[in-house]
N, C-alpha and C positions, 0 to 999 in steps of 0.2 A: 504494499498500501504507500502511496506517494503522498506528498503534503495536499497537490491537487487532488486527489481522491478524499483525504481528509476533509478538505474545505468544501465539496462537493457533498460529502456525508454529512456534516455539520449544518450546511445551509438546510438539507433536506430535514433535518432532525427539528431544526429549527423553525421552518416552513416559511424561508424568506427564500426569496430568489433575487441573487444578488453576484454581481461581477466583482471578483476581488483582485485585485493586483499583488499576491503574495510578496511580490520583491517589494514594492513600495513599501507595505504595512511592516516586512523586515527591515527596511531600512530606518525606516522610520523609528522602529523600537530599540534600533541599536544605537541611533544617533540620542536617543532620548536617555538610554543606558550609559551610554559613556558619557556625554556632556553634564546630566543633571544627575541621575543616581540610578543602579539597577530597577530598583522597585517601578522608577517611573517609566519604565518601557510599556509594562501592559496598561498602566493606568493611560498614559499620553495614547496608545491607539484605541481603547476603548472610548476616551471622550472624546478623539475625532472620529470614532463611526457614530456618536452618540448624538454630535455636532451635523455630521455630513445626514443624520438622518432626519434631525429637525428641520433640515433646509431642502428634504425631497429623496435625498440620498442617493443622487446619481454619481457615476466616475468622476463627472468633473468636481462635483461636489468635495468626494474624498479626497481629490488628487490637489483640489486649493486648501483645503483645509491640512492637509499631511504638510504641505510645503510649507504653511505658516508655522505649523508647530515644530517642523525641524529648523525653521530660520531661528524661533525662539530657543529651541535647544541649541544651536550652536550659538546665541548670543549669551543663553546660559552658563556655558561652559568656558567662554573666554573674555566677557564683558560682565560689567554692570547690568542690569536689567531694570527698567524704571516700568512703572505700572502704565506709564503714558505708551509705552510703545504697543502694547496692542492691549485693546479693549474688551469688554466683555462680548460686544457688537461683533468684533471681529473675529472671535473664536465661535458663535455660535451662530451666528448670521443673523438675517430678516426673517420675520415668520410671515 
C-alpha cells in the first residue's frame, strides 16, 4: 500500500471527495516542523485544511493558504514575526 492508496482510502472513510497534493502538504509539514517546532507540523496542516474548507476547499485555496503558512514558518524560523504580518482574515479568508 502506498501513501496515495492511504489517502484514497482515508477520503473514502471520511466520505470526502478531495484532491490532495501530498507533496505540498508534506513540504508544509516539513517547513513548520523545522522552522517552528515538530508539533507545529500536524497542527499547521490541519489549520490550512480547515481554513481552505471555510473558503470552499478548492485546490487553489489549499495552495494559496499553504503558501501563506510556509511563508510564515520561514519568517518564524529566521526573523521576528509581528502580529501585523498575518491577520486572521489572511489565514481564514472571507466567508
